[in-house]
C-alpha positions in Angstrom: 11.9 13.6 38.7 8.2 14.4 38.1 7.1 14.8 34.5 5.9 18.1 33.2 2.1 18.3 32.7 0.9 17.9 29.2 -0.1 21.0 27.2 -3.8 21.8 27.6 -4.3 21.6 23.8 -2.9 18.1 23.4 -5.3 15.7 21.7 -6.2 12.9 24.2 -7.6 9.5 23.5 -11.4 9.4 23.5 -12.0 13.1 22.8 -14.0 14.4 19.8 -10.7 16.0 18.5 -9.0 12.5 18.8 -11.8 11.0 16.7 -11.8 13.8 14.1 -8.0 13.7 13.8 -7.9 9.9 13.4 -10.7 10.0 10.8 -9.0 12.8 8.9 -5.6 11.1 8.9 -7.1 7.8 7.8 -8.9 9.4 4.9 -5.9 11.5 3.9 -3.8 8.4 3.9 -6.4 6.7 1.8 -6.4 9.6 -0.7 -2.7 9.9 -1.0 -1.8 6.2 -1.3 -4.7 5.4 -3.5 -3.5 8.2 -5.8 0.1 7.0 -5.6 -0.4 3.3 -6.2 -3.5 3.2 -8.5 -1.2 2.7 -11.5 0.7 -0.3 -10.1 -1.7 -3.0 -11.3 -2.0 -1.2 -14.6 1.7 -1.5 -15.5 1.1 -4.6 -17.7 -1.8 -2.8 -19.4 0.4 0.2 -20.0 3.2 -2.0 -21.4 0.7 -3.6 -23.9 -1.1 -0.4 -24.9 1.9 1.9 -25.3 4.4 -0.8 -26.5 6.7 -0.7 -23.5 8.9 -3.1 -21.6 8.3 -3.8 -17.9 11.0 -1.5 -16.7 9.7 1.5 -18.8 6.1 0.9 -17.8 7.2 1.0 -14.2 8.0 4.7 -14.7 4.3 5.5 -14.3 4.9 4.7 -10.6 8.6 5.5 -10.3 8.4 9.1 -11.6 5.8 9.9 -9.0 7.8 8.3 -6.1 11.0 9.9 -7.3 9.6 13.5 -7.5 7.8 12.8 -4.2 11.0 11.9 -2.5 12.8 15.1 -3.5 9.8 17.3 -2.9 9.4 16.0 0.6 12.5 17.8 1.8 11.2 21.1 0.6 7.6 20.4 1.9 8.9 20.0 5.5 10.5 23.4 5.2 7.3 25.0 3.8 5.2 23.4 6.6 7.3 25.2 9.2 6.6 28.5 7.4 2.9 28.3 6.5 1.6 25.7 9.0 1.0 22.0 9.0 -2.7 22.1 8.3 -2.4 24.6 5.4 0.1 22.5 3.6 -1.8 19.2 4.2 -5.1 20.6 3.0 -3.6 22.3 -0.1 -1.7 19.2 -1.0 -4.6 16.8 -0.8 -6.9 19.1 -2.9 -4.3 19.6 -5.6 -3.6 15.8 -5.7 -7.3 15.2 -6.2 -7.3 17.6 -9.2 -4.4 15.8 -10.8 -6.2 12.4 -10.1 -9.2 13.7 -12.0 -7.0 14.8 -14.9 -5.1 11.5 -15.2 -7.7 9.5 -17.2 -7.8 12.2 -19.9 -4.0 12.0 -20.7 -3.9 11.3 -24.5 -0.5 9.6 -24.6 2.4 8.1 -22.5 4.5 11.3 -22.2 1.5 13.3 -20.9 0.6 10.6 -18.5 4.1 10.6 -17.1 4.0 14.4 -16.9 0.8 14.3 -14.7 2.2 11.5 -12.6 5.4 13.6 -12.1 3.4 16.7 -11.0 1.4 14.5 -8.7 4.5 13.4 -6.9 5.1 17.1 -6.0 1.6 17.6 -4.7 1.5 14.3 -2.8 4.6 15.4 -0.8 2.7 17.9 1.3 0.8 15.3 3.4 3.3 12.5 4.2 6.0 15.2 4.8 4.2 16.5 7.9 1.6 13.8 8.9 3.9 12.0 11.3 5.2 15.3 12.7 1.6 16.6 13.2 0.7 13.5 15.2 3.9 13.6 17.3 3.3 17.3 18.1 -0.5 17.2 18.7 -1.2 13.8 20.2 -1.0 12.7 23.8 2.2 10.5 24.0 0.0 7.6 25.2 -2.2 7.9 22.1 0.7 8.4 19.6 1.4 4.8 19.0 -2.2 3.8 18.1 -2.8 7.0 16.1 0.4 6.5 14.1 -0.6 2.8 13.6 -4.0 3.9 12.4 -2.5 6.4 9.9 -0.1 3.7 8.6 -3.1 1.4 8.4 -4.8 4.1 6.3 -1.9 4.0 3.9 -2.3 0.2 3.6 -6.0 0.6 3.0 -5.5 3.4 0.5 -2.8 1.4 -1.3 -5.1 -1.7 -1.4 -8.2 0.2 -2.5 -6.4 2.2 -5.2 -4.8 -0.9 -6.7 -7.9 -3.1 -6.4 -10.4 -0.5 -7.9 -8.2 0.4 -10.8 -7.1 -3.1 -11.6 -10.6 -4.7 -11.4 -12.4 -1.9 -13.1 -9.8 -1.8 -15.8 -10.8 -5.3 -16.7 -14.5 -4.4 -17.0 -14.6 -0.8 -18.3 -11.0 0.1 -19.3 -8.2 1.8 -17.5 -9.3 5.4 -18.2 -12.8 5.0 -16.8 -11.4 3.0 -13.9 -9.0 5.9 -13.0 -11.9 8.4 -13.3 -14.0 6.4 -10.8 -11.0 6.3 -8.4 -10.4 10.0 -8.9 -13.9 10.9 -7.9 -13.6 8.8 -4.7 -10.3 10.5 -3.8 -11.8 13.9 -4.3 -14.6 13.1 -1.9 -12.1 11.9 0.7 -10.1 15.1 0.2 -13.2 17.2 1.0 -13.8 15.3 4.2 -10.2 15.8 5.3 -10.7 19.6 4.8 -13.7 19.5 7.0 -12.4 17.2 9.8 -8.7 17.9 10.3 -8.3 19.8 13.6 -6.2 23.0 13.7 -2.8 22.2 15.3 -1.8 24.2 18.4 1.6 22.8 19.4 3.6 23.1 16.1 6.2 25.7 15.7 5.7 28.2 12.9 8.8 30.2 12.0 10.6 31.2 8.9 13.9 29.3 8.9 16.6 30.1 6.4 18.2 27.8 3.9 21.3 27.6 6.1 19.2 26.7 9.1 17.4 24.0 7.1 20.7 22.5 6.0 21.9 22.6 9.6 18.7 20.8 10.8 19.1 18.1 8.1 22.8 17.6 9.0 21.8 17.3 12.7 19.6 14.3 12.0 22.7 12.4 10.6 24.6 13.1 13.8 22.1 11.0 15.8 23.4 7.4 16.2 20.1 5.8 15.3 18.3 8.0 12.7 20.7 7.2 9.7 20.0 3.5 10.3 16.3 4.1 10.3 16.6 6.1 7.1 18.5 3.2 5.5 15.8 0.8 6.6 13.2 2.9 4.9 15.0 2.8 1.6 15.5 -0.9 1.8 12.1 -2.0 3.1 10.1 0.2 0.7 12.3 -0.7 -2.3 12.0 -4.4 -1.6 8.2 -4.2 -1.1 7.4 -2.1 -4.2 9.7 -4.3 -6.4 7.9 -7.4 -5.1 4.4 -6.1 -6.0 5.4 -4.3 -9.2 6.4 -7.5 -11.0 4.2 -10.0 -9.3 1.5 -8.9 -11.7 3.7 -9.5 -14.7 4.7 -13.0 -13.4 1.1 -14.1 -12.5 -0.2 -13.0 -15.9 2.1 -15.5 -17.6 1.8 -19.3 -17.8 1.5 -21.5 -15.8 -0.5 -19.0 -13.7 -2.2 -17.0 -16.5 -4.4 -15.0 -14.1 -6.6 -12.2 -15.4 -6.0 -8.5 -14.4 -9.0 -8.7 -12.0 -7.7 -11.8 -10.3 -4.2 -10.3 -10.0 -5.7 -7.0 -8.6 -7.8 -9.0 -6.1 -4.5 -10.2 -4.5 -4.1 -6.6 -3.2 -6.9 -7.4 -0.7 -4.0 -8.8 1.5 -3.2 -5.1 2.2 -6.0 -5.3 4.8 -3.7 -7.5 6.7 -1.1 -4.8 6.6 -3.6 -2.2 7.9 -4.3 -4.5 10.9 -0.6 -5.4 11.5 0.6 -1.8 11.6 -2.0 -0.8 14.3 -1.1 -3.9 16.3 2.6 -3.4 16.0 2.4 0.2 17.1 0.8 -0.9 20.4 3.3 -3.8 20.8 6.3 -1.6 20.3 4.9 0.9 22.8 4.8 -1.9 25.4 7.9 -3.9 24.6 10.2 -1.3 23.0 10.8 -0.7 19.3 14.3 -2.2 19.2 12.9 -5.5 20.5 10.2 -5.9 17.9 11.5 -4.1 14.8 13.9 -6.8 13.7 11.3 -9.6 14.2 8.9 -7.7 11.9 11.6 -7.3 9.2 12.3 -11.0 9.5 8.6 -11.8 9.0 8.7 -9.6 5.8 11.8 -11.4 4.5 10.2 -14.8 5.0 7.2 -13.7 2.9 9.4 -12.3 0.1 11.4 -15.5 -0.3 8.3 -17.7 -0.1 7.2 -16.2 -3.5 10.1 -18.2 -5.1 7.9 -21.3 -5.0 6.0 -21.6 -8.3 2.6 -22.1 -6.9 -0.2 -19.6 -7.0 -1.5 -20.2 -3.4 2.0 -20.1 -2.0 2.9 -16.9 -3.9 -0.2 -15.3 -2.5 0.7 -16.5 1.0 4.2 -15.1 0.6 2.8 -11.7 -0.5 0.4 -11.7 2.5 3.2 -12.5 4.9 5.5 -9.9 3.4 2.7 -7.3 3.6 2.1 -8.0 7.3 5.7 -7.7 8.1 6.3 -4.6 5.9 3.5 -2.5 7.2 4.2 -3.5 10.8 7.9 -2.6 10.4 7.2 0.6 8.6 4.7 1.7 11.3 7.3 1.1 14.1 10.1 2.8 12.2 7.9 5.8 11.5 7.0 6.4 15.1 10.7 5.7 16.1 11.9 8.5 13.9 9.3 10.9 15.3 10.4 10.1 18.8 14.1 10.2 18.3 14.1 13.5 16.4 14.0 15.8 19.5 15.2 18.8 17.3 14.2 19.2 13.6 11.4 16.6 13.8 9.9 17.8 10.5 13.2 17.4 8.7 13.8 14.0 10.2 10.4 12.8 9.0 11.1 14.3 5.6 14.5 12.5 5.3 13.0 9.2 6.4 10.3 9.6 3.7 12.8 10.8 1.1 14.7 7.5 1.6 11.5 5.6 1.7 10.3 6.9 -1.7 13.7 6.9 -3.2 13.9 3.2 -2.5 10.6 2.7 -4.3 11.7 4.7 -7.3 15.3 3.3 -7.6 14.8 -0.3 -6.7 11.3 -0.5 -8.2 12.7 0.5 -11.6 15.8 -1.6 -11.2 13.6 -4.6 -10.4 11.9 -4.2 -13.8 15.0 -4.5 -15.8 16.1 -7.4 -13.6 12.7 -9.0 -14.4 13.3 -8.5 -18.2 16.8 -10.0 -17.9 16.4 -12.9 -15.5 12.7 -13.3 -14.7 11.6 -13.8 -11.1 15.2 -14.7 -10.1 16.1 -11.1 -11.0 13.2 -9.7 -8.9 14.4 -11.8 -6.0 18.0 -10.5 -6.5 16.6 -6.9 -6.0 13.7 -7.4 -3.6 15.3 -10.2 -1.6 18.7 -8.6 -1.4 17.1 -5.4 -0.1 15.1 -7.1 2.6 18.2 -9.1 3.8 20.1 -5.8 4.1 17.2 -4.3 6.0 17.3 -7.2 8.5 21.0 -6.5 9.1 20.2 -2.9 9.7 17.4 -3.9 12.1 19.8 -6.1 14.0 22.2 -3.2 14.2 19.5 -1.0 15.8 19.3 -3.4 18.7 22.6 -2.0 19.9 21.4 1.6 19.7 22.0 3.5 22.9 18.8 4.9 24.6 17.8 8.4 23.6 18.1 10.9 26.5 15.4 13.6 26.5 17.2 17.0 27.0 15.0 18.3 29.8 14.8 14.9 31.5 18.3 13.4 31.2 17.6 10.7 33.8 14.6 9.2 31.9 15.3 7.7 28.5 12.3 7.2 26.2 11.0 3.7 26.5 11.7 1.6 23.5 13.4 4.4 21.5 
């Protein structure tokens, strides 16, 4: 059966619109994830300055990811009503404003309040980013564009952590966050100017009952619930690992400075490269064939950090980062391709699980660290990644997805 021609407005590889879209999504990913994770290397500083334990100081990150997780479900609904670009642009501008306000918070409660509100504003972009790409991109370009976007999240997470951590050692955490806030505001302005207007997204006012029905529909698919579970476990494991690596490495026998600990986040560049590479590999070989291998790579890195040696711990973090971003990039594209109906809702549920894992396991790991040290962190982070590997192996048995208008041609690799 011959395939239907692509819509004339689809964004094809090599066109000016393709370059503008990729630049805008890379910058937006940088702005969002630099905003989200800029406090992670500052957790030990917050604990010292405000007199907190590790679990409580982790709330600076967990309250943001927690509210982000919940707001994502509503953001996907709003995007169907007001349009993808309107929501994305509004979200990134408001996030930049909160980022500029954060350094001026006078105490711990006000800092948590701004970080909580930032979780709401941040939800507008990741809720629809994958949907926008799936709707607007030529299918042949989707894997690389999705990989580049995930790479932007890796770069943003690395830059936010590195800038805030290193600058905090030199000029204090408040000026460090102000410098980062100005950088994020500049990136937000470029996104406003570059992001192409979408032409293929639906824009209709769905009722609350219809929204609930679309959410329920995603759990009737044999594969999507497993992908949602993998998001919770992978993100929870990864955030837990990095949240408390800084606490561990600041203590003897490592005794690293905040700048040295923050410099470890340079390994995020490996994640940026691995996500783009894995997207193309999954496009060629099929997602079910490569996903479990990528999760296994992440697991090997997580457990390598048990060895009490600074070079080996850094190597473990690097390997875990490569595996995590590659696996997340593949799973993200997988969700976007499997969700034939209610794609925005499927994307939102995936990200809800993703950030809920960060919030729940990330905080739980802090109390495990207080109680049992790095063995406690491994109980949470290592246990989650082992469960994620079991989920990935289960996905190998997933039946191929049949496209409704082309029942004889299952999507390759889905």
